[in-house]
PAZAPA-4460 file (N, C-alpha, C; in steps of 0.05 Angstrom, whole numbers, plus 32768, in hexadecimal, padded with zeros to 4 digits):
% residues 57
    n_x    n_y    n_z   ca_x   ca_y   ca_z    c_x    c_y    c_z   seq   type   mol
   80FF   803B   80B9   80ED   804D   80C2   80E6   8055   80E5     1      M     A
   80DD   806D   80E5   80E3   8073   80FB   80CE   8068   8108     2      T     A
   80CC   8078   8127   80B7   806B   8131   8091   807A   8134     3      R     A
   809E   8087   812A   8080   80A1   811E   807B   8093   810E     4      V     A
   8089   808D   80F0   807F   8080   80DC   806E   8068   80E2     5      A     A
   807A   8061   80ED   806B   803F   80F4   8053   803E   8103     6      L     A
   8056   804D   8110   8037   805A   8129   8024   8061   8112     7      L     A
   8032   8079   8105   8021   807F   80EC   8007   8066   80E5     8      E     A
   801D   8059   80D2   8018   803E   80C1   8002   8030   80CF     9      R     A
   8005   8027   80E4   7FF9   801E   8103   7FD9   8031   8103    10      L     A
   7FE2   803E   8101   7FC6   8059   810A   7FAF   8051   80EC    11      K     A
   7FBD   804D   80DB   7FB6   8045   80B9   7FA0   801E   80C4    12      E     A
   7FB3   8021   80C6   7FAD   8000   80BC   7F92   7FF8   80D8    13      L     A
   7F8F   800F   80F6   7F7A   800C   8101   7F60   8016   80F8    14      Q     A
   7F64   8024   80E8   7F48   8033   80D1   7F3B   801E   80BE    15      Q     A
   7F49   8009   80B9   7F4B   7FF7   80A9   7F31   7FD9   80B5    16      M     A
   7F1D   7FCA   80AC   7F07   7FC3   80B1   7F1D   7FA8   80C7    17      P     A
   7F2F   7FA0   80BB   7F38   7F87   80D0   7F3B   7F8A   80E5    18      K     A
   7F3F   7FAA   80EA   7F4B   7FB9   8101   7F38   7FB8   8113    19      F     A
   7F24   7FC5   8110   7F0E   7FE5   8115   7EFF   7FD5   8131    20      Q     A
   7F05   7FC2   8137   7EF2   7FBA   8157   7F10   7FAD   816D    21      N     A
   7F21   7FB8   8156   7F41   7FA6   8166   7F55   7FC2   816A    22      R     A
   7F5B   7FB8   8184   7F6A   7FCF   8189   7F8D   7FC6   8182    23      D     A
   7F93   7FD7   816F   7FB5   7FC4   8169   7FC6   7FDC   816B    24      I     A
   7FBA   7FF0   8171   7FD0   800A   817D   7FD5   800F   81A0    25      R     A
   7FCB   8000   81AB   7FDB   800F   81CA   7FF1   7FF6   81D3    26      T     A
   7FF3   7FE5   81BF   8005   7FD9   81D0   8021   7FE4   81BC    27      I     A
   801D   7FEA   81B5   803F   7FFD   81A2   804E   8014   81B5    28      S     A
   8039   8016   81CC   804E   8023   81D8   8065   801E   81E8    29      A     A
   8063   7FF4   81E4   806D   7FF0   81FA   8081   7FE0   81E6    30      M     A
   8086   7FE7   81D8   8094   7FDA   81BB   80A8   7FE4   81C0    31      M     A
   80C0   7FE1   81AF   80D9   7FE3   81B0   80D0   7FE4   818A    32      S     A
   80E0   7FF5   8184   80DE   7FFA   815B   80E0   7FE8   8154    33      I     A
   80F7   7FD7   815E   80EB   7FB5   8147   80D5   7FA4   8145    34      E     A
   80C7   7FA8   815C   80B0   7F90   8165   80A7   7FA7   8153    35      A     A
   809F   7FB5   8162   808D   7FCF   8146   8093   7FCB   8130    36      L     A
   809D   7FCF   8122   80A9   7FC8   810A   8095   7FAA   810C    37      A     A
   809A   7F9F   8111   8099   7F7D   810B   8077   7F82   8114    38      K     A
   806E   7F88   812A   8048   7F8B   8123   8039   7F97   8114    39      H     A
   8051   7FB0   8107   8044   7FB7   80EE   8039   7FAC   80D2    40      V     A
   804F   7F9F   80DC   8057   7F8C   80BB   8042   7F76   80C6    41      E     A
   8042   7F68   80D0   802A   7F54   80DE   8008   7F63   80D5    42      V     A
   8005   7F72   80DC   7FE5   7F83   80D3   7FE6   7F8B   80BC    43      C     A
   8001   7F99   80AA   7FFA   7F9B   8094   7FED   7F7B   808C    44      E     A
   8001   7F67   808B   7FFC   7F4D   807A   7FDF   7F4B   8083    45      A     A
   7FDA   7F45   809A   7FC8   7F3D   80AC   7FA3   7F53   8092    46      A     A
   7FB4   7F64   808B   7F9D   7F75   807E   7F9A   7F7A   806A    47      A     A
   7FB9   7F73   8060   7FB2   7F68   803C   7F9A   7F52   8039    48      G     A
   7FAD   7F3D   8053   7F99   7F25   8042   7F74   7F2C   8049    49      A     A
   7F74   7F34   8053   7F52   7F3B   8061   7F52   7F46   8040    50      S     A
   7F5C   7F5F   8033   7F50   7F71   801F   7F51   7F57   8005    51      S     A
   7F62   7F4F   8006   7F6C   7F34   7FED   7F4F   7F1F   7FF5    52      R     A
   7F42   7F20   8004   7F30   7F0F   8010   7F1A   7F0B   8006    53      E     A
   7F11   7F34   8011   7EF7   7F48   8001   7EFA   7F48   7FEC    54      A     A
   7F0D   7F49   7FE1   7F00   7F53   7FC4   7EFF   7F3F   7FB5    55      S     A
   7F0E   7F18   7FBD   7F01   7F03   7FA9   7EE8   7F00   7FA7    56      N     A
   7EDE   7F07   7FC4   7EC3   7F0A   7FD0   7EA8   7F12   7FBC    57      A     A
***
């Protein structure tokens, strides 16, 4: 996956309620593409967990 595609995914995640009050994008400027991919993966997992919790409530 390209860096641009990863940044687009991160941009979408930033809009989710879990991350609205946190800056998850600025750090990406200093990350290698491998680290960025891992960061996106972790953020997606966290967003998925929070959306599942919200749907159970």
